[in-house]
C-alpha positions in Angstrom: -15.0 -33.5 -40.6 -14.6 -36.5 -38.3 -15.4 -36.3 -34.6 -11.8 -36.7 -33.5 -10.6 -34.0 -35.9 -13.4 -31.6 -34.7 -12.4 -32.2 -31.0 -8.7 -31.5 -31.8 -9.7 -28.2 -33.6 -11.8 -27.1 -30.7 -9.0 -27.9 -28.2 -6.5 -25.9 -30.3 -9.0 -23.0 -30.5 -9.5 -23.2 -26.7 -5.7 -23.1 -26.1 -5.4 -20.1 -28.4 -8.3 -18.3 -26.7 -6.9 -18.9 -23.2 -3.4 -17.7 -24.4 -4.9 -14.5 -25.8 -7.0 -13.8 -22.7 -3.9 -14.3 -20.5 -1.9 -11.9 -22.7 -4.6 -9.3 -22.6 -5.1 -9.6 -18.9 -1.3 -9.3 -18.2 -1.3 -6.1 -20.2 -4.2 -4.7 -18.2 -2.6 -5.7 -15.0 0.6 -3.8 -15.9 -1.5 -0.8 -16.9 -3.3 -1.0 -13.6 0.0 -1.3 -11.7 1.5 1.8 -13.5 -1.7 3.8 -12.7 -1.6 2.7 -9.1 2.1 3.6 -8.8 1.4 7.0 -10.4 -1.5 7.6 -8.0 0.9 6.8 -5.1 3.5 9.2 -6.4 0.9 12.0 -6.6 -0.3 11.2 -3.1 3.3 11.4 -1.8 3.8 14.7 -3.6 0.7 16.1 -1.9 1.8 14.7 1.5 5.2 16.5 1.1 3.3 19.8 0.3 1.0 19.3 3.3 4.0 18.7 5.6 5.7 21.9 4.3 2.5 24.0 4.6 1.8 22.8 8.1 5.4 23.4 9.2 5.3 26.9 7.8 2.0 27.6 9.5 3.2 26.3 12.8 6.2 28.6 12.7 4.0 31.6 11.8 1.9 31.1 15.0 4.7 31.2 17.5 6.4 27.9 17.5 9.7 29.4 16.4 12.7 28.2 18.4 12.1 24.5 18.1 15.0 22.2 17.7 14.9 20.2 14.5 14.2 17.1 16.5 11.2 18.5 18.4 9.9 20.2 15.2 10.0 16.8 13.3 8.3 15.0 16.3 5.5 17.5 16.6 4.9 17.6 12.9 4.7 13.8 12.5 2.2 13.7 15.4 0.1 16.5 13.9 0.1 15.1 10.4 -0.8 11.6 11.4 -3.6 12.8 13.8 -5.0 15.1 11.1 -5.7 12.1 8.8 -7.8 10.2 11.4 -11.4 10.4 10.4 -14.1 8.5 12.3 -16.9 6.9 10.3 -19.5 8.8 12.3 -17.9 12.2 11.3 -18.5 11.6 7.6 -21.5 12.9 5.7 -24.2 10.2 4.9 -23.2 7.9 2.1 -19.5 8.9 2.1 -16.9 6.2 2.7 -13.5 6.6 4.4 -10.7 7.5 2.0 -8.9 4.3 1.0 -5.3 5.5 1.1 -3.6 7.6 3.8 0.0 8.6 3.9 1.9 7.5 6.9 4.4 10.0 8.3 7.3 8.6 10.3 10.4 9.9 12.1 13.8 8.9 10.7 13.7 6.0 8.3 10.6 4.7 6.6 9.1 1.5 8.0 7.3 0.5 4.7 6.7 1.6 1.2 4.9 4.8 0.2 5.7 6.8 3.4 7.0 10.2 4.2 9.9 10.3 6.7 10.8 13.5 8.6 14.5 13.5 9.4 15.9 16.0 11.9 19.3 17.4 11.0 20.6 19.2 14.1 23.9 20.1 12.6 22.3 22.0 9.7 19.3 23.2 11.7 16.8 21.7 9.2 14.1 19.0 8.9 14.3 16.9 5.8 11.0 15.7 4.4 11.7 12.5 2.4 9.0 10.7 0.4 9.7 7.0 -0.3 8.1 4.7 -2.8 8.9 1.0 -3.1 12.6 1.5 -2.6 13.2 2.3 1.0 16.9 3.2 0.4 16.3 6.1 -1.9 13.7 8.8 -1.5 11.6 9.9 -4.5 11.2 13.5 -3.1 13.3 15.4 -0.7 12.5 18.9 0.7 14.3 20.7 3.4 12.6 22.9 6.0 14.6 25.5 7.8 13.9 25.5 11.6 13.1 29.0 12.8 15.0 30.5 15.6 18.4 29.7 14.2 
């Protein structure tokens, strides 16, 4: 085989190898994205359950009679404060959790958040979990405000 022919063959093999590597990496990237999105969805589901459990617990200890607006405000404050962990409070060798769910009042300000929406007319607080689409919640739960 001549030197020129050998170089052309090696160049063609290199192009094929690069194309295959890019194809395989793109598939792995998509798989990684779908796993990350599923993890975010599970985190949102847990965050909605936490909001509901905390709200039920607060009503059980005498906070009945809140308005929906005051209930949503107090719940957002409580849930966001509960997630704050200082590095010196962690056991040795343990790192801070990488993902925290942000709770907001009204409309979400970014993806993967839980919004608490007060509905004064219906006497409820809606817990809405949002993914990438900030116009349509993935999960919606309604909490009945006690005292009504």
